[in-house]
C-alpha positions in Angstrom: 82.5 32.7 -35.0 79.3 35.1 -35.1 79.8 38.7 -35.9 83.3 40.3 -36.5 86.3 40.4 -34.5 87.0 43.6 -32.8 90.4 44.4 -32.3 91.1 45.4 -28.7 94.8 44.9 -28.6 97.6 44.3 -31.0 100.8 42.3 -30.7 104.0 43.3 -32.6 107.5 41.9 -33.0 109.8 44.7 -32.7 113.7 44.9 -33.4 116.1 47.6 -32.5 117.5 49.2 -36.0 121.1 50.2 -36.3 120.1 53.8 -35.7 118.6 53.1 -32.0 115.0 53.2 -33.5 112.5 50.2 -33.3 110.8 48.9 -36.2 108.4 46.0 -37.1 110.0 43.5 -39.4 107.8 42.1 -42.3 107.7 39.0 -44.3 106.9 38.5 -47.8 103.6 36.5 -48.4 102.8 36.2 -52.2 103.4 39.8 -53.6 102.7 41.6 -50.2 105.1 42.5 -47.3 103.1 41.9 -44.1 104.3 43.4 -40.8 104.8 41.0 -38.0 101.9 41.8 -35.8 98.5 40.4 -35.1 95.4 41.0 -33.0 95.6 37.6 -30.9 97.8 35.1 -29.5 96.9 32.6 -32.3 98.6 34.9 -34.9 101.4 35.7 -32.6 102.3 31.8 -32.5 102.1 31.7 -36.3 104.7 34.5 -36.5 107.0 33.3 -34.0 109.1 31.1 -36.0 109.7 34.0 -38.4 110.7 36.2 -35.7 113.2 33.6 -34.5 114.5 33.7 -38.0 114.8 37.5 -38.0 116.6 37.3 -34.8 119.2 34.7 -36.1 119.6 36.4 -39.4 120.2 39.8 -37.9 122.0 38.7 -34.7 119.8 41.0 -32.7 116.9 40.2 -30.2 113.2 40.7 -31.3 110.9 41.7 -28.7 107.2 41.0 -28.6 105.1 43.9 -27.6 101.4 44.2 -26.6 99.5 47.3 -27.1 96.1 47.2 -25.3 94.7 50.7 -25.6 92.0 51.3 -28.1 91.7 54.8 -29.4 89.9 55.5 -32.7 91.8 58.3 -34.4 89.9 58.7 -37.7 87.5 56.8 -39.9 88.3 57.1 -43.4 85.6 56.8 -46.2 81.9 56.4 -45.8 80.1 53.2 -44.8 78.5 51.4 -47.7 74.7 51.6 -47.3 72.2 49.0 -48.6 70.3 49.9 -51.9 73.0 52.5 -52.9 75.8 52.2 -55.3 
């Protein structure tokens, strides 16, 4: 792939918590907890077996959501410029 992927939509697996709020389940990868979300269907398919495990373990449905409106709210930090340190 030439260039960098531009994220135009996000997919997230969501489960209803006991207090009737939605949450994104996470999984442990090495030392990091990662949310069950991705920017393309290839990532969704990788996460699907984990979502099925979450549904079975919790006894609750897990819903796949797609968010498709991109809005840049804030840019944090200055971009790196060549020749500067």
